[in-house]
Each structure stands twice: as structure tokens, then as C-alpha cells.
N, C-alpha and C positions, 0 to 999 in steps of 0.2 A: 825264100823269105815269104812269110804270110802277111796278107793285108786284110785280115779278118776284122770285123767289127768288134770292138771291145779291147783290142790290143793298144799298147801305149805308143804315143807318137815318138818317133826316133829322135827328133830334135829336142823334145822335152826331156826324154830320158838322159841324153848326154848332158844337157845344160843343168839338170837337177843334181847330177851325181859327179860332175867334174868342175873344173875351174872355168870352163867355157861358158860364155853367155849365149843366149839363143841366137843373137846376131852372128856371133863367131861360128856357131854350128852351121848356120845357113851359108856362110862363106865357104866352109869346109865341104858342105854338100855340093855347092855349085862347082867346086874344083875337082869333085870326084875323089876327095880324100877320106870319105867315110865309106867303109865297106861293111856289108852285112852278109855273113856266110861267104865271104870272099868276093862278092860282087859289089861294084861301086853303086851307090844310091845317090841320086840328085834330087829326088822328089821331096820337097819340104813337108808334105803331108804323109810321108811313109810311116807305117806302123810296124812295130816289131813285138815279138814275144821274148821278154827278157829271160824266161826260163829255158829257152831253146836256141835262140839266134845268137850267133857270135858276131860281135860288133867291134870294129877296129877303126882307129883314127890315126892317120899318118903312120900306118904300119904297126901301131901299138894296140894290142887287144885290151878292151876295157872290161872290167869286172862289174858290169851293170846288173842290177837286180831290182825287181819291183818293190820288195820290202826288205828292210834291214832289221836285225834283232841283235842287239849289242849288250853284253854284260859289262857293267862297270863296277869297280870297287870304289864307291864314293868316299872321299875323305871328309873329315870334319871341316866346317867352315865354307863348304860349297853348297849352293842351293839347288834343289831339284826344280829347275825352271829353264825355259829356252832363252831367257834374257833377264838381266838384272842390272840396274844402274850402279849398284854399290859393291856387289859381291860376285865372285866367279860362279859360273853355273856348270852343270854337268856337260852341257854342250860345249862350253869353252875348253873342257879337258879332252875332248875327243881328238885323236890324231887326224890329220888331213885325209888319210885313206878311208876313214869311216864317216866322214862328214857327208850328209845328204840333206837336201831341203825337206822340211817337214818332220824331222826327228824330234821326239819329245820323250820325257821320262814317263813310263807307264807306272804310275804310283809314286808318290812323293815320300822322301825321307826328310826329317827336320834338318836344319843347318848343322846341328851338333850331333846328328846321327850318322853313322858310317855304314858301309857295307853294300850289298847287292842292289843295284838299280838297273832295271831293264829299259833300254832306249830303243825306240822303234818309230817307224812312220806308218805302221799298220794300226789304224784306229780301231778297227773291229776286234782284232786280237787283244789290244790293250783294254778295251771295254769288257771283254769276256773275262780276262784275268782279274779285273778290278771289281766286277759286279758282285755284290754280296751273295746273290743266289748261286754263284759259281763255287763258293766255298773253297777257293784256292788257298792251300796252307802257306803261311809265311813263318819262317823260324827266325828267332832273334836270340842273341846272347845279351844278357842284361846285367849291368853292374849296379848294385844298390848301395845305399848309405849305411846299411846295417844288415846283419845276418837274417835270413828268412826264418820265421818262426813256424811252428806247427799250425796247420789249418789253412795255409795259403794255397797249397796245391788243391785242396778240396774246394776252396772258394773259386779258384780259376776254373776247375773242372765242372762245377755246378752252373757257372754262368752268373757273374756278379752284376749288380747294378752300380752305375757310376753317375755322377752329376751330369745333366744335360749341358752340352756346350753349344754355343752359337754356330759353330761350324758343322754341327750334326744335321743341319737342314731339316729339323723337325720342330714343330711348334710346341711350346711348353711354358708353363708358368714358372715363377721364381721357385727354386728349390726342386724342380722336376728332375727325375732320374731316367736313365735309359738302360735297358738290359743288354748285356754283352752275351754273345754266343759262348758256349763252353770252349775253354782254351786249355792247353796242356802246359804244365810247368814241371820242369825237371831240374833237380838239384845237381850241383857239380861238387868237386872236392873243395872248392872255395865257398864258404858259407854265405858270402855276399854276392856270389855270381850264380845266376840261374839261366836256363834256356827256356824260352817260351814259344809256343806255336799257337797262332791265331788264324782264324779263317774268315775274319770279318773286315777289319781294316778301317775302323772309324778314326777320326782325327785324333792324333796323339794317343791312340788307344792303349798301348802298352804302358806309357807313362801315367795315364789316367787310372788304369786298373790298379797299379801299384800305389799311386797316391791315395786312392780310396781306402787302402789298407794301412796307410801311415808310412809308406816307404817313398824315398826319393830316388829316382833313377839318375845315376851320375854318369852312366855310359851305356850306349845302346848300339848294337850292330846287327844288321839284317844278314843272316847267313844263307838263306835259301828262299826260293819262290817256287811253289808247285813241285817240290821235290828236286829241283835243280839247285845244286849248291854253288855258292860263290867259289870260283877257282882260287885255291890258295896261292897259285903262282902269280896272281895279279896283285901288285903293290897298290897302295892307296893312290887313286887317280888314274890307274891303268884300266884298259878295257880290251875286249876281244869279241868277235862275233860268236854267237851260239853255234855249237856243232849240231849235226843232224840228230844225234841221240837226245840232246837237250831240247831241241825244238819238238821232237816227238813226245817227250815227257810233258811239255806244256801244251800239247795238242795243236801246235802251229802247223798249218798246211793241211789239216784234216777237214 
């Protein structure tokens, strides 16, 4: 076992990712019930490498890791927040096996929007995926109140202007507008259903873009982030960890 500077404390790792409190972990350490790579550890200050060291408590190996990356199929009526006094959150939907301290949704979906939400405790990766300069594509299926007319694809591809919103964090006078980056709109066999890809991610951007052209979005689902598609096997409210290929597509760990 390594005790190099920069590795995570063993007691913190176990407490953060299990039901044990830090006090519980210290008791287990004192009794020699915590093993690292098969050797009992009693030092409260011991540090471990979660990518390499094998950690067991009471004979049970723990699947500890520094960072978690979880794909969730968010249903309608659930908010993208870590806590809410009135409504269920994406964190509330996580099964016990995926719960970790510090998890948060990397990018928010509206309460009435469903689909792919990435949950992680890796703030650096979340910031990179959300930063406008990263241009990470996000694809949506959009249900509209009426069929799409000619010219909408061109307006999206050119980059339209929409009214400035208070959530855009930009100063502006009354009636000011903000320019959207070029987006891709694809028609489907259903005239009121389209697919949209954006690389910007402003507040309510898809809804605001359609509203500026006289359409009301009556249904919205995020289908993919950065080329990683929502797993069709996930029912609304279900989640799973990203696999190695998906993490590679998102540039995680690079």
C-alpha cells in the first residue's frame, strides 16, 4: 500500500462511499477489520490509491473509487438538484449502491424535461463538459405544438437571436437579445417531432429558440451528451455507471 502525498485518506474514502461514519471507520481500523491489499491497517492517517488498492471491511471487498460517473434517465417531475424541499431530486432516485457524498448533476434539465443526466462528484470534468468553449454537443428530441415549417432548419443552422433572459448572466437593456451558436435541426417522420443538437447550453435554450419562432415545446428529452447516448435499457428513474468506452468518448480520465 502506498502512503504517497496526494492520495486519499482511507477513513474518508470508506465513510464517503458507504454507510459507515468516520467514527465507525476508526473503530474498525482499531480492531484490524480494515484490510488494504490483504494487510490490516490500523493507522487513522493511512492513505490509499483508489485506482489500485484493494480495500476490504469485515472480509467484504469495497468497490471504492475516487470519482463516479453515472448516467440517469431522468423522468418528468424530478428536479436536477442535490436537495429540494418540495420535489424529488435526481439524487433521491439513485440506488444505494451508487450513492456518494458530493454527487451532483452536471448540467440541469427542467423539471418537465426528461432524459440523460450525468451525475458525478468530479467538478473539473463537469466544468469542462458544461463550459461554452468546450462545445460539447447535446442532442434532444423535441415535441412541438404544431408541425415545423420551412426555414426553421436554416434559422437554427445560422445561429438565431433570442430575447436575453435574466438567467443568462449578461447585462442588457430591456428588449436586448442574445446570439445562439449554430445548431442542427433534423426532421422526423412525425411533422411535430424534431431532433436538435446544440453546443452551447444556455438557460432553457431549446425552448427559447423555438419560442422565438412561434413554437411551443410540449415535450423535451435529452438523448445524448458528447456522443454518449442515453441507454435505451434504462427506464425513467433508472441509472447506471458509465462504461469505459463512454468515459473515453467524454474525455474522462485523459
